[in-house]
LOKOL-806976 format. One line per 8 residues: number of its first residue (from 0); their letters; for each residue x negated, y, z of N, C-alpha, C. Coordinates in pm, 1 decimal. Layout:
NUM	A	X:Y:Z:X:Y:Z:X:Y:Z; ...
END
This chain:
0	MAHPAAST	-1154.4:-1571.2:-719.0:-1248.6:-1680.1:-698.2:-1176.8:-1796.3:-633.2; -1204.0:-1919.0:-676.6:-1140.8:-2034.4:-616.9:-1173.2:-2040.6:-469.0; -1074.0:-2072.1:-388.4:-1095.5:-2076.2:-243.8:-1063.9:-2213.1:-192.0; -1154.4:-2309.0:-215.8:-1128.8:-2439.7:-166.9:-1146.3:-2449.3:-16.9; -1085.6:-2658.6:165.7:-1147.1:-2656.2:297.5:-1100.6:-2747.4:407.1; -1166.7:-2806.6:532.8:-1114.4:-2860.7:656.3:-1229.1:-2892.8:747.8; -1234.6:-2824.3:863.2:-1352.1:-2833.2:949.6:-1323.6:-2910.2:1076.5; -1423.1:-2984.0:1124.7:-1410.8:-3050.4:1253.2:-1502.4:-2986.9:1356.1
8	TVGVVPSA	-1576.0:-2883.2:1315.6:-1663.8:-2815.0:1409.3:-1580.4:-2742.9:1513.9; -1619.8:-2753.5:1638.0:-1542.3:-2692.3:1744.8:-1626.9:-2588.9:1816.1; -1569.9:-2472.5:1840.4:-1637.7:-2368.5:1916.9:-1534.9:-2294.4:1999.7; -1567.8:-2261.6:2120.8:-1476.8:-2187.8:2207.3:-1521.2:-2043.1:2209.4; -1438.3:-1954.5:2153.7:-1473.0:-1813.7:2143.3:-1358.8:-1731.2:2198.8; -1383.2:-1642.6:2296.3:-1276.1:-1557.2:2347.3:-1216.7:-1473.7:2235.9; -1089.8:-1438.2:2250.6:-1024.1:-1356.6:2148.9:-1095.9:-1225.0:2130.1; -1117.4:-1188.2:2004.3:-1183.1:-1060.8:1975.6:-1097.0:-943.8:2019.9
16	LAAQTHRG	-967.5:-967.6:2034.2:-880.7:-859.8:2080.3:-916.6:-817.5:2222.1; -961.8:-914.0:2301.8:-992.1:-884.2:2440.8:-1139.5:-853.2:2462.8; -1220.0:-866.5:2356.9:-1363.8:-848.1:2372.0:-1399.4:-700.8:2387.3; -1507.0:-676.4:2460.8:-1557.3:-539.9:2471.6:-1613.3:-499.2:2336.9; -1586.4:-378.1:2293.6:-1632.4:-334.5:2162.6:-1736.1:-225.1:2175.8; -1826.7:-224.0:2077.2:-1928.9:-120.7:2068.2:-1932.3:-75.3:1924.0; -1937.1:53.1:1901.7:-1936.1:104.0:1766.0:-2069.1:168.2:1734.0; -2107.7:159.6:1608.0:-2231.1:223.0:1565.9:-2237.3:229.3:1416.2
24	RTGPDASS	-2348.5:277.2:1364.0:-2365.7:284.7:1219.9:-2507.6:243.6:1184.6; -2519.1:177.0:1072.8:-2651.9:146.4:1023.0:-2704.2:267.6:948.4; -2828.4:260.6:908.5:-2880.0:360.7:816.6:-2839.0:325.6:675.9; -2884.0:402.0:576.9:-2853.3:369.7:438.2:-2898.5:228.1:405.1; -2812.5:154.4:338.8:-2838.6:14.4:308.7:-2873.3:1.0:161.5; -2990.7:-54.2:132.5:-3036.3:-63.9:-6.5:-2943.8:-149.6:-90.4; -2889.0:-256.3:-30.6:-2800.9:-344.6:-106.7:-2666.0:-281.8:-133.4; -2638.3:-167.9:-70.8:-2513.0:-95.7:-94.1:-2536.8:30.7:-174.3
32	GGRTVPFV	-2646.5:34.8:-248.3:-2675.2:151.6:-329.7:-2706.3:273.9:-246.6; -2758.8:253.2:-124.3:-2794.8:366.3:-40.1:-2681.9:418.6:45.4; -2559.8:356.6:35.8:-2448.8:402.3:118.0:-2473.2:367.3:264.7; -2429.6:453.5:353.5:-2433.8:422.3:495.4:-2320.9:325.3:526.5; -2353.3:214.2:591.3:-2254.3:110.4:617.5:-2224.7:105.7:767.3; -2109.6:157.2:810.7:-2074.4:152.7:952.7:-2032.4:12.3:994.5; -2023.9:-8.0:1124.4:-1983.8:-138.8:1174.0:-1914.7:-125.7:1308.7; -1842.8:-231.8:1345.2:-1792.1:-247.9:1481.2:-1851.4:-377.0:1536.0
40	IANRQRIH	-1856.6:-385.2:1668.3:-1895.2:-509.6:1734.1:-1770.2:-567.4:1798.5; -1730.8:-685.4:1754.7:-1615.0:-754.0:1811.2:-1659.3:-893.6:1852.6; -1637.2:-926.0:1978.1:-1676.4:-1057.9:2027.6:-1826.0:-1082.7:2008.1; -1902.8:-977.8:2027.2:-2049.5:-980.1:2018.5:-2100.3:-999.9:1876.0; -2015.0:-982.5:1778.3:-2055.2:-997.5:1638.5:-2037.8:-864.9:1565.1; -2135.9:-832.3:1483.3:-2130.4:-707.4:1407.2:-2055.7:-730.0:1275.9; -1955.5:-647.8:1253.4:-1872.6:-658.1:1133.5:-1878.2:-524.8:1060.3; -1925.5:-528.7:938.2:-1940.6:-406.9:859.6:-1809.9:-371.3:789.0
48	YETAGERE	-1794.6:-244.2:764.4:-1681.5:-195.0:686.8:-1724.9:-65.5:619.4; -1647.8:-20.0:523.7:-1673.4:107.9:458.8:-1541.0:179.2:436.4; -1549.4:309.2:416.7:-1430.8:388.9:387.1:-1454.3:468.3:259.2; -1346.5:504.4:193.9:-1354.7:584.4:71.3:-1224.3:659.6:54.1; -1230.7:772.2:-14.8:-1110.9:851.3:-39.4:-1078.1:942.1:77.1; -996.7:1041.5:49.1:-962.5:1141.3:150.7:-812.7:1161.1:166.9; -733.4:1098.1:80.5:-588.9:1120.6:84.4:-520.3:1006.1:157.3; -436.1:1040.7:252.1:-355.1:938.3:317.0:-234.1:908.7:228.3
56	PYLFLHGP	-171.0:791.9:243.2:-183.9:695.9:350.8:-306.8:605.2:337.2; -327.7:524.3:439.5:-440.2:432.4:441.0:-405.1:302.8:367.9; -508.2:242.6:307.6:-496.3:110.9:244.9:-617.1:29.2:287.4; -593.2:-86.0:349.4:-699.6:-174.0:397.9:-722.9:-283.6:294.8; -848.6:-305.1:257.1:-884.7:-404.9:156.6:-962.7:-518.7:222.1; -918.0:-642.2:201.0:-985.4:-760.5:256.6:-1005.3:-861.1:144.0; -1129.4:-891.9:113.6:-1161.2:-978.4:1.6:-1154.6:-1126.7:32.9; -1185.6:-1210.2:-67.3:-1178.6:-1355.2:-52.7:-1306.6:-1415.6:4.7
64	FLVNLDAW	-1306.5:-1544.6:17.7:-1418.6:-1623.5:67.6:-1543.4:-1599.6:-17.3; -1655.7:-1574.6:48.9:-1789.2:-1558.3:-9.3:-1815.0:-1423.3:-75.5; -1713.8:-1344.3:-100.7:-1730.8:-1220.3:-177.3:-1750.7:-1103.1:-81.6; -1863.9:-1030.9:-95.6:-1887.9:-918.7:-5.1:-1816.1:-793.2:-54.0; -1818.1:-689.8:29.4:-1734.7:-572.4:-0.1:-1782.3:-490.4:-119.7; -1906.5:-508.5:-163.4:-1954.6:-434.1:-279.6:-1869.8:-460.5:-403.8; -1806.1:-577.9:-409.2:-1725.7:-613.6:-526.4:-1613.1:-514.4:-550.6; -1560.4:-454.6:-444.5:-1451.2:-358.4:-461.8:-1498.3:-235.1:-537.6
72	WQTGYIEQ	-1624.2:-197.9:-520.0:-1680.4:-86.4:-596.7:-1714.8:-130.6:-738.6; -1774.5:-247.6:-750.6:-1823.3:-294.2:-879.9:-1711.4:-319.4:-980.0; -1593.8:-351.5:-930.7:-1481.4:-381.9:-1019.4:-1395.7:-261.1:-1054.1; -1415.3:-149.8:-985.6:-1336.6:-30.4:-1013.4:-1215.5:-12.3:-924.9; -1190.9:-106.6:-833.4:-1076.8:-90.3:-742.8:-1087.7:38.4:-661.8; -1205.8:63.3:-605.7:-1223.7:181.6:-521.1:-1201.3:308.7:-601.6; -1262.6:315.3:-717.6:-1253.0:435.8:-800.5:-1108.4:472.1:-829.6; -1026.0:372.4:-857.4:-887.5:400.9:-893.9:-796.9:419.7:-771.6
80	LQETFRLV	-815.1:338.2:-669.7:-725.1:345.4:-554.5:-751.0:465.9:-465.7; -875.7:515.2:-463.0:-904.3:628.7:-375.3:-840.3:758.5:-424.3; -784.0:756.7:-543.8:-713.3:874.6:-591.9:-582.9:896.7:-515.3; -527.3:789.7:-460.2:-398.7:801.1:-390.2:-401.9:746.9:-247.5; -515.6:689.2:-205.3:-524.1:631.3:-71.6:-655.8:667.6:-4.9; -655.1:661.0:126.3:-779.3:658.4:202.0:-807.5:511.7:231.6; -917.3:461.3:181.7:-944.3:318.2:182.2:-1035.0:277.8:297.6; -1005.9:161.3:353.4:-1092.1:96.6:452.1:-1119.4:-44.3:399.9
88	VIEPLGQG	-1246.5:-79.0:384.9:-1285.2:-206.8:324.8:-1369.7:-284.7:424.8; -1330.8:-406.6:455.3:-1403.2:-487.3:552.7:-1497.3:-585.0:482.6; -1611.7:-610.0:546.1:-1703.9:-715.8:503.3:-1678.9:-833.0:598.6; -1606.8:-936.6:554.0:-1567.1:-1043.2:646.3:-1686.7:-1108.1:716.3; -1665.7:-1150.1:838.7:-1769.5:-1218.0:914.5:-1821.1:-1338.4:835.6; -1953.6:-1356.6:835.4:-2014.0:-1467.2:762.1:-2046.1:-1435.4:618.4; -2017.9:-1313.3:575.9:-2040.0:-1271.5:437.5:-2114.0:-1138.5:433.8; -2194.6:-1119.0:330.4:-2262.1:-991.9:311.2:-2348.0:-952.6:429.2
96	RSDAPLES	-2332.6:-828.8:474.4:-2415.5:-775.3:582.5:-2357.5:-800.3:721.3; -2235.9:-851.9:729.0:-2179.0:-884.2:859.8:-2251.0:-1004.8:920.1; -2241.7:-1017.9:1052.0:-2307.6:-1129.4:1119.9:-2250.7:-1262.8:1073.1; -2326.9:-1370.0:1098.6:-2287.5:-1503.3:1053.2:-2311.4:-1605.8:1163.8; -2232.1:-1601.7:1270.3:-2248.7:-1699.6:1378.8:-2208.5:-1839.5:1333.0; -2255.1:-1940.5:1405.5:-2224.7:-2078.3:1368.3:-2097.1:-2130.7:1433.5; -2054.5:-2069.5:1545.2:-1937.7:-2120.4:1617.1:-1811.1:-2102.3:1534.4; -1735.1:-2209.7:1520.6:-1620.1:-2208.4:1430.2:-1510.5:-2112.0:1473.2
104	GHYSIRAR	-1494.9:-2091.2:1605.2:-1386.8:-2006.0:1652.9:-1392.0:-1864.0:1601.6; -1510.4:-1818.2:1564.6:-1522.9:-1682.6:1511.4:-1452.6:-1667.4:1376.4; -1430.2:-1780.2:1306.8:-1381.1:-1774.2:1169.4:-1234.2:-1812.4:1155.2; -1165.8:-1837.2:1264.8:-1023.3:-1867.3:1253.8:-950.6:-1746.7:1195.0; -837.7:-1770.5:1133.5:-761.1:-1659.8:1076.3:-716.1:-1564.3:1186.4; -685.2:-1617.5:1303.3:-647.0:-1531.7:1415.7:-762.6:-1440.0:1454.8; -884.5:-1495.6:1461.2:-1000.7:-1413.0:1495.6:-1026.6:-1308.6:1388.3; -1011.6:-1347.5:1262.7:-1034.6:-1252.2:1153.3:-930.2:-1140.4:1155.9
112	AAHVLEVL	-807.2:-1173.9:1192.1:-705.2:-1069.6:1206.2:-744.8:-971.3:1315.9; -803.6:-1023.0:1423.4:-850.4:-935.6:1531.0:-963.2:-845.5:1483.2; -1047.8:-895.0:1392.3:-1154.3:-811.2:1336.5:-1094.5:-691.5:1262.2; -988.4:-716.2:1187.9:-921.4:-607.5:1116.2:-869.8:-503.5:1215.1; -808.7:-549.7:1322.1:-754.9:-456.9:1421.9:-865.3:-374.2:1486.6; -982.0:-434.3:1508.0:-1094.1:-359.4:1564.9:-1140.5:-249.4:1469.7; -1147.0:-281.2:1341.6:-1186.8:-179.5:1244.3:-1083.5:-67.4:1240.8; -955.7:-102.5:1245.4:-851.0:-0.1:1246.1:-862.4:89.3:1369.2
120	REVQVDCT	-895.0:30.6:1482.9:-915.2:112.3:1603.1:-1030.4:209.5:1583.7; -1137.0:160.8:1523.1:-1255.4:244.8:1504.1:-1225.6:364.8:1415.6; -1149.2:344.4:1309.6:-1118.2:455.8:1218.9:-991.0:528.4:1261.4; -936.5:487.8:1376.0:-821.1:553.9:1437.6:-698.6:553.5:1346.2; -668.2:435.3:1296.0:-551.6:415.9:1209.9:-452.2:324.7:1281.5; -330.0:370.9:1295.9:-226.8:291.7:1362.2:-152.6:200.0:1265.9; -137.6:243.7:1141.8:-58.6:167.6:1045.3:-118.0:185.1:906.5; -126.2:75.9:830.6:-191.2:81.3:700.6:-124.1:-12.3:600.7
128	HFLGFGLG	-130.6:23.2:474.6:-102.6:-73.8:369.2:-215.4:-176.7:372.2; -188.9:-299.1:328.2:-289.9:-405.1:333.6:-290.0:-481.0:202.0; -408.2:-493.1:140.5:-425.8:-570.8:17.7:-529.5:-678.5:43.9; -490.8:-804.7:28.3:-583.0:-914.4:54.6:-581.4:-1017.7:-56.3; -699.8:-1066.8:-90.6:-715.3:-1172.8:-189.8:-768.3:-1298.3:-121.0; -708.3:-1413.7:-149.6:-759.4:-1538.7:-95.0:-760.6:-1537.9:56.6; -879.3:-1548.2:115.0:-895.6:-1539.5:259.4:-829.0:-1414.3:314.4; -846.7:-1302.4:245.9:-785.8:-1177.3:290.3:-634.6:-1183.0:291.2
136	AQVGFSLA	-576.3:-1259.2:198.7:-430.9:-1274.8:196.6:-383.6:-1353.2:318.7; -457.2:-1458.4:355.9:-422.0:-1533.5:476.2:-422.5:-1442.2:599.2; -525.0:-1358.7:609.3:-533.9:-1264.4:720.9:-415.3:-1168.2:718.7; -379.0:-1121.6:599.8:-266.3:-1029.9:587.2:-135.0:-1092.1:630.9; -110.2:-1216.1:589.9:11.8:-1284.6:633.5:13.7:-1298.2:785.7; -100.1:-1333.1:843.2:-108.7:-1347.8:988.1:-76.3:-1216.7:1059.3; -131.9:-1106.8:1011.2:-106.7:-976.3:1072.6:38.8:-933.3:1056.8; 99.8:-968.0:944.5:239.7:-930.5:922.4:331.2:-995.2:1025.0
144	VSHPDHIR	289.0:-1110.4:1078.3:366.1:-1178.8:1182.0:328.0:-1129.9:1321.1; 197.5:-1123.3:1348.2:152.1:-1092.8:1484.5:151.6:-943.9:1517.0; 126.9:-858.9:1418.0:117.5:-714.1:1441.8:186.0:-636.1:1329.2; 315.7:-658.0:1309.2:385.5:-589.3:1199.6:386.9:-438.0:1214.3; 368.3:-389.0:1336.7:366.5:-244.3:1357.8:242.3:-179.7:1298.4; 139.0:-260.2:1270.2:16.0:-206.5:1211.9:13.1:-218.7:1059.1; 104.7:-297.5:1002.1:102.6:-325.1:858.2:222.4:-258.1:792.4; 194.6:-158.5:713.1:301.0:-82.6:645.6:358.5:-162.4:529.2
152	TLATAGAH	273.2:-216.0:445.3:312.6:-307.9:338.6:202.9:-411.8:324.2; 237.8:-525.1:263.3:142.5:-633.2:240.8:142.4:-670.7:93.5; 25.0:-672.4:32.4:9.4:-719.1:-105.4:-97.5:-827.5:-106.5; -70.9:-938.3:-176.7:-162.7:-1052.4:-174.4:-178.4:-1113.7:-312.9; -288.5:-1185.0:-330.1:-312.3:-1265.9:-449.7:-404.1:-1380.7:-410.2; -383.9:-1496.3:-471.8:-474.2:-1608.4:-449.8:-450.1:-1687.7:-323.2; -336.6:-1670.7:-257.9:-305.9:-1746.8:-136.5:-156.8:-1739.0:-108.4; -110.0:-1831.0:-23.8:29.1:-1831.6:20.1:32.3:-1846.0:171.9
160	PYPLIDEL	147.5:-1828.5:235.2:153.4:-1830.5:382.0:175.8:-1968.1:443.2; 161.3:-2076.0:365.1:189.3:-2210.4:413.9:60.1:-2285.0:448.4; 68.9:-2389.0:532.7:-48.7:-2473.3:557.1:-95.8:-2537.1:426.2; -225.3:-2565.5:417.5:-283.0:-2617.3:292.9:-283.4:-2770.0:290.2; -175.1:-2831.3:335.6:-169.4:-2976.7:351.5:-196.3:-3049.0:219.9; -136.2:-3004.9:111.9:-149.7:-3073.7:-16.5:-289.3:-3060.9:-75.6; -368.9:-2969.9:-22.3:-500.2:-2944.4:-79.8:-614.7:-2996.2:6.4; -582.4:-3059.3:118.7:-685.7:-3092.7:216.5:-794.6:-3183.4:160.5
168	QVLEEAQN	-756.8:-3285.2:84.9:-857.4:-3379.3:35.1:-959.0:-3309.9:-54.5; -910.0:-3227.9:-144.4:-998.9:-3155.9:-235.0:-1082.9:-3054.7:-158.7; -1021.7:-2988.6:-63.5:-1092.6:-2887.2:12.0:-1198.4:-2947.0:103.7; -1172.2:-3065.5:156.8:-1272.7:-3133.2:238.5:-1396.3:-3165.0:155.4; -1374.4:-3204.0:31.3:-1487.2:-3230.0:-58.7:-1569.7:-3103.5:-79.1; -1500.9:-2991.7:-97.5:-1571.2:-2864.6:-115.3:-1648.0:-2827.0:10.5; -1585.9:-2847.7:125.9:-1652.2:-2815.0:251.3:-1776.2:-2901.1:271.5; -1766.9:-3028.7:237.3:-1881.8:-3117.9:251.9:-1997.0:-3075.4:162.2
176	QLCNGHIA	-1965.7:-3028.8:43.2:-2070.8:-2978.9:-45.2:-2147.5:-2866.1:22.1; -2074.7:-2774.1:81.1:-2139.0:-2661.4:147.7:-2215.1:-2706.6:271.5; -2155.4:-2795.9:349.1:-2219.4:-2844.3:470.8:-2352.0:-2912.3:439.4; -2359.8:-2978.5:324.4:-2482.2:-3047.2:283.2:-2579.7:-2955.9:210.8; -2547.0:-2827.7:204.1:-2638.5:-2731.4:144.7:-2631.2:-2719.3:-5.8; -2528.7:-2777.8:-66.4:-2518.6:-2778.5:-212.5:-2436.0:-2658.9:-260.5; -2486.5:-2539.7:-237.5:-2412.7:-2418.9:-274.4:-2394.6:-2409.6:-425.1; -2500.1:-2438.6:-500.3:-2492.2:-2430.0:-646.4:-2388.2:-2526.8:-701.1
184	AYLQQWHS	-2383.6:-2648.1:-645.8:-2285.2:-2746.8:-690.8:-2143.8:-2701.0:-658.4; -2127.5:-2639.6:-542.5:-1996.5:-2586.7:-504.4:-1951.2:-2481.3:-604.4; -2037.9:-2385.9:-633.0:-2001.4:-2278.5:-725.4:-1968.8:-2333.6:-863.4; -2042.8:-2435.1:-905.4:-2019.9:-2492.3:-1038.3:-1888.4:-2569.2:-1042.8; -1861.7:-2650.4:-941.8:-1740.1:-2731.6:-942.1:-1614.9:-2646.1:-939.6; -1620.4:-2535.2:-864.7:-1502.4:-2451.2:-851.7:-1501.5:-2336.8:-952.4; -1586.5:-2350.8:-1055.8:-1590.0:-2253.5:-1165.4:-1616.9:-2112.3:-1116.2; -1677.5:-2102.7:-1000.1:-1702.7:-1971.2:-942.7:-1811.0:-1895.9:-1017.9
192	EAHLSSEQ	-1898.9:-1970.3:-1086.7:-2005.5:-1904.3:-1160.8:-1948.8:-1809.3:-1265.2; -1834.6:-1847.7:-1323.9:-1773.0:-1763.7:-1426.6:-1705.7:-1641.1:-1366.4; -1679.5:-1644.1:-1236.9:-1608.8:-1534.4:-1170.8:-1703.0:-1436.3:-1103.1; -1828.6:-1475.3:-1084.5:-1923.7:-1396.7:-1006.8:-2035.0:-1342.1:-1094.1; -2089.3:-1228.6:-1053.9:-2206.5:-1175.5:-1122.7:-2328.9:-1256.3:-1080.6; -2436.2:-1247.3:-1157.6:-2559.4:-1318.6:-1122.7:-2613.2:-1270.1:-988.4; -2596.6:-1141.6:-960.8:-2641.5:-1086.7:-832.7:-2562.0:-1146.3:-717.1; -2430.5:-1160.5:-735.5:-2347.8:-1220.4:-631.0:-2386.6:-1365.8:-607.3
200	QEQIANGN	-2411.1:-1440.5:-715.5:-2451.0:-1580.0:-701.4:-2580.6:-1592.1:-623.0; -2673.0:-1501.2:-648.7:-2800.5:-1503.0:-576.8:-2779.6:-1471.3:-428.9; -2694.4:-1372.8:-399.7:-2666.5:-1337.2:-260.5:-2602.7:-1453.7:-186.1; -2508.2:-1520.8:-250.3:-2441.4:-1634.7:-187.9:-2540.2:-1748.4:-165.3; -2626.4:-1773.2:-263.4:-2725.3:-1880.5:-252.0:-2822.1:-1856.9:-137.1; -2844.6:-1730.9:-102.6:-2936.3:-1697.3:6.3:-2869.1:-1700.8:143.6; -2738.7:-1728.1:145.3:-2666.7:-1734.9:271.6:-2681.7:-1870.2:338.3; -2614.5:-1886.5:451.3:-2622.2:-2008.9:530.4:-2508.4:-2103.1:491.5
208	PEVYSTSL	-2538.2:-2217.3:427.6:-2430.8:-2307.1:383.6:-2349.2:-2363.8:499.2; -2411.2:-2378.6:617.1:-2336.7:-2428.1:732.8:-2230.0:-2327.6:775.1; -2265.2:-2199.9:769.0:-2168.2:-2094.9:800.3:-2055.3:-2095.8:697.9; -2090.0:-2107.6:569.9:-1987.7:-2112.9:465.4:-1891.7:-2229.6:490.1; -1949.0:-2346.6:521.5:-1867.2:-2465.2:543.8:-1772.8:-2446.0:662.2; -1825.4:-2389.7:769.6:-1743.9:-2365.8:888.6:-1632.4:-2265.8:860.2; -1666.0:-2159.4:790.1:-1566.6:-2057.8:756.2:-1455.5:-2116.7:670.0; -1495.0:-2193.7:570.0:-1396.6:-2255.5:481.8:-1308.2:-2352.4:559.1
216	GESCRWEG	-1368.7:-2427.1:650.9:-1292.2:-2521.4:730.6:-1186.7:-2454.1:816.1; -1223.1:-2342.6:878.2:-1126.9:-2270.9:961.7:-1013.0:-2212.6:878.6; -1045.3:-2167.5:759.3:-941.4:-2115.5:670.6:-843.3:-2225.9:634.4; -896.3:-2346.2:613.2:-811.2:-2458.4:575.9:-728.1:-2507.6:694.4; -779.6:-2494.1:814.5:-708.2:-2539.7:933.8:-597.4:-2443.7:975.6; -591.1:-2329.3:914.0:-487.3:-2231.4:947.6:-349.4:-2294.5:935.8; -267.2:-2274.4:1037.5:-134.6:-2336.0:1039.7:-33.2:-2263.3:953.9; -70.6:-2147.8:899.2:21.2:-2072.3:816.2:126.7:-1999.6:898.4
224	VSEPLNSI	217.7:-1934.1:829.3:326.5:-1861.7:896.6:460.8:-1900.4:834.6; 471.0:-2025.8:789.8:593.2:-2067.4:720.5:715.8:-2064.3:811.3; 698.2:-2096.7:939.8:813.1:-2098.4:1030.7:873.4:-1959.5:1050.6; 789.7:-1856.9:1080.0:848.5:-1723.2:1099.9:859.3:-1641.7:971.2; 846.4:-1706.4:854.7:842.9:-1632.2:728.8:968.2:-1547.9:708.6; 1083.0:-1603.5:743.6:1208.8:-1530.3:724.7:1220.7:-1408.5:815.2; 1137.4:-1404.5:919.5:1145.4:-1293.1:1014.0:1050.5:-1179.0:978.6; 965.9:-1197.0:877.5:871.8:-1091.6:839.3:949.4:-979.4:770.4
232	RVSAQLFT	949.0:-861.7:829.6:1022.9:-748.7:774.2:934.5:-653.9:694.5; 805.4:-680.1:693.6:712.8:-597.0:617.2:742.3:-612.3:468.2; 744.1:-501.7:395.2:760.3:-508.8:249.9:637.0:-575.0:189.9; 657.7:-675.8:106.0:545.8:-755.2:56.0:553.0:-772.5:-95.0; 436.6:-769.2:-157.8:420.9:-792.5:-301.1:319.5:-905.0:-318.7; 365.5:-1018.6:-370.0:279.0:-1134.2:-389.5:250.1:-1151.3:-538.0; 122.6:-1163.0:-572.5:82.4:-1182.7:-711.5:44.0:-1328.8:-734.2; 84.2:-1381.3:-849.7:47.1:-1516.6:-887.0:46.3:-1527.1:-1038.6
240	ATSEPRFL	7.8:-1643.1:-1088.6:9.3:-1671.3:-1232.3:41.9:-1818.4:-1249.0; 106.8:-1854.5:-1358.3:147.1:-1994.1:-1377.0:27.1:-2087.2:-1383.9; -89.1:-2034.2:-1419.9:-210.0:-2116.5:-1427.3:-276.4:-2135.1:-1291.5; -225.0:-2067.4:-1188.9:-282.5:-2078.3:-1055.0:-227.4:-2202.8:-986.0; -312.6:-2285.9:-922.8:-264.4:-2407.8:-856.8:-157.4:-2381.6:-751.2; -160.4:-2265.0:-688.5:-66.6:-2234.3:-581.4:54.4:-2154.5:-630.4; 79.0:-2156.2:-759.1:185.2:-2075.7:-819.4:320.6:-2099.7:-753.4; 363.1:-2226.1:-742.2:496.0:-2256.3:-689.6:511.0:-2211.6:-544.4
248	SVREAGRQ	405.7:-2230.3:-465.4:411.7:-2190.7:-324.4:419.2:-2039.5:-308.9; 342.4:-1967.4:-390.1:346.3:-1821.2:-384.0:484.5:-1770.9:-424.9; 538.2:-1826.8:-531.5:670.9:-1785.0:-577.3:776.6:-1812.0:-470.7; 769.8:-1928.3:-408.0:866.4:-1961.8:-303.5:855.2:-1866.0:-185.6; 732.7:-1831.0:-148.1:713.7:-1736.8:-37.1:773.1:-1600.9:-71.0; 753.1:-1556.4:-194.0:809.8:-1429.0:-235.6:961.1:-1428.2:-229.0; 1021.2:-1543.9:-254.0:1166.9:-1554.2:-246.7:1216.8:-1560.2:-102.8; 1137.8:-1620.9:-13.4:1181.4:-1642.4:124.3:1165.6:-1519.5:212.5
256	MPNGRYTI	1068.3:-1434.3:184.3:1045.6:-1316.8:268.9:1156.6:-1215.2:245.1; 1222.7:-1168.0:349.5:1337.5:-1077.6:334.9:1308.1:-954.2:251.1; 1189.1:-897.4:266.3:1150.4:-779.3:189.8:1034.1:-810.2:96.5; 1029.1:-934.6:52.1:920.3:-977.3:-35.2:961.0:-982.9:-180.8; 862.9:-977.8:-265.9:883.3:-995.2:-409.0:756.4:-1056.7:-464.8; 767.1:-1118.3:-579.8:648.8:-1176.5:-642.6:642.2:-1131.2:-787.4; 522.3:-1120.3:-837.3:498.7:-1084.9:-976.8:416.4:-1195.5:-1041.1; 465.7:-1249.6:-1151.1:393.6:-1353.2:-1224.6:309.6:-1285.2:-1331.8
264	LPKNQYTH	180.7:-1288.0:-1315.3:89.5:-1226.1:-1410.5:69.3:-1317.8:-1530.9; 33.9:-1262.6:-1646.8:16.5:-1345.9:-1765.9:-98.1:-1445.7:-1753.7; -193.5:-1418.7:-1666.1:-307.9:-1507.8:-1644.8:-374.9:-1464.9:-1515.1; -460.6:-1551.6:-1461.0:-542.4:-1507.8:-1347.8:-686.5:-1498.5:-1395.7; -730.2:-1376.9:-1408.6:-863.8:-1346.1:-1459.4:-942.9:-1278.1:-1348.6; -1070.5:-1315.4:-1336.8:-1152.7:-1265.1:-1227.0:-1269.6:-1182.1:-1278.2; -1315.7:-1093.6:-1192.1:-1441.0:-1022.8:-1214.4:-1503.7:-997.8:-1078.5; -1630.2:-1033.3:-1064.1:-1701.6:-1018.5:-937.0:-1626.1:-1084.5:-821.2
272	GLWHPDLI	-1558.2:-1194.8:-849.2:-1490.4:-1270.0:-744.7:-1353.2:-1219.3:-706.2; -1307.8:-1108.6:-765.8:-1175.8:-1052.8:-736.3:-1083.7:-1069.0:-856.9; -954.0:-1072.6:-830.9:-860.1:-1070.9:-942.6:-882.6:-941.6:-1020.4; -880.1:-952.3:-1151.2:-917.7:-838.6:-1236.0:-822.1:-721.1:-1213.7; -877.1:-601.8:-1191.7:-790.8:-485.4:-1165.2:-697.4:-451.0:-1280.5; -734.6:-485.6:-1403.0:-646.6:-457.7:-1516.5:-514.6:-533.9:-1504.7; -515.7:-646.1:-1433.7:-394.0:-723.7:-1413.3:-314.9:-675.1:-1292.3; -385.5:-635.7:-1188.8:-324.5:-609.7:-1058.7:-278.0:-466.2:-1039.2
280	LSPLQEFY	-360.6:-370.0:-1079.7:-340.7:-232.9:-1032.6:-211.7:-167.4:-1080.3; -170.8:-190.2:-1202.6:-49.2:-125.6:-1251.3:74.6:-170.1:-1172.6; 102.6:-301.8:-1160.2:218.3:-341.3:-1079.1:199.7:-310.5:-930.6; 75.1:-308.3:-883.1:51.1:-274.4:-743.5:86.8:-129.1:-715.2; 43.3:-39.2:-802.8:75.1:102.5:-784.1:225.6:126.3:-793.2; 292.9:53.1:-879.9:438.1:65.8:-889.7:504.6:20.3:-759.6; 453.6:-86.3:-701.7:503.8:-134.0:-572.3:488.0:-26.2:-466.2; 371.2:38.3:-461.5:348.3:142.6:-361.6:437.4:264.5:-385.7
288	RRQR	461.9:297.6:-511.0:549.0:412.0:-540.6:690.1:388.3:-487.3; 736.3:266.2:-493.9:871.0:235.2:-444.8:880.7:242.3:-292.4; 765.3:237.6:-224.2:766.6:239.2:-77.9:767.8:380.7:-20.8; 747.1:480.6:-104.8:737.3:617.7:-54.1:874.2:674.1:-18.7
END
């Protein structure tokens, strides 16, 4: 899904790493097909996650902007990956069943990385493979720098580790659309309608456009990890396609990371807001096999 952004909203939020945490579980959730959806409380916000599979090692899945965690089931990622991994899937703050506060500080990439660490603490995982798309890729790059001891390998698609300077003007336009409540116009302009199911479009339309705008702005304000890129020792697999606007940046990042590599896919095709598993899973599984 296109991930367009730049926010001026300011909020002061203590680091979720230092926040007191409370763990609990919801009852069966109708929107999740009756699955029980557990959660953690980080920085007074409830963040949902789910687990699947019984075989270690662990693989953490973090989706893109606006896409809730159900997409991982709907696209077949869970069905195929749980054969070789124990999966942990996060519902990013501001999306799906997770809380949606208005304060911008909750949505910084640093705060989102802390949310991942809280979920890992809850499921008692010290180190995990990490797969992130779009927003999730930004979080993954951040964790590879700040907490490399927790990230066994990093795989990404739809994002690069650099600041989004060249995209700011376009992203500000997208953010303004959301801030003004024009969710349908946003989805249409960014061709997201073709990437999302009708059910997903309805769920997004029922969300808070101010929260979406703030979240997108914080993602765009991320300073990236271009300076310490050469110091990242985590094995990384970056996916891109020549038709992707960020193709050159992703390729350059794959070349610069000491243990990084990039794969140029024949096209970037989406389903339910995620890169299509038919494109990703085969080279991804090969990457994981080489890490054993």
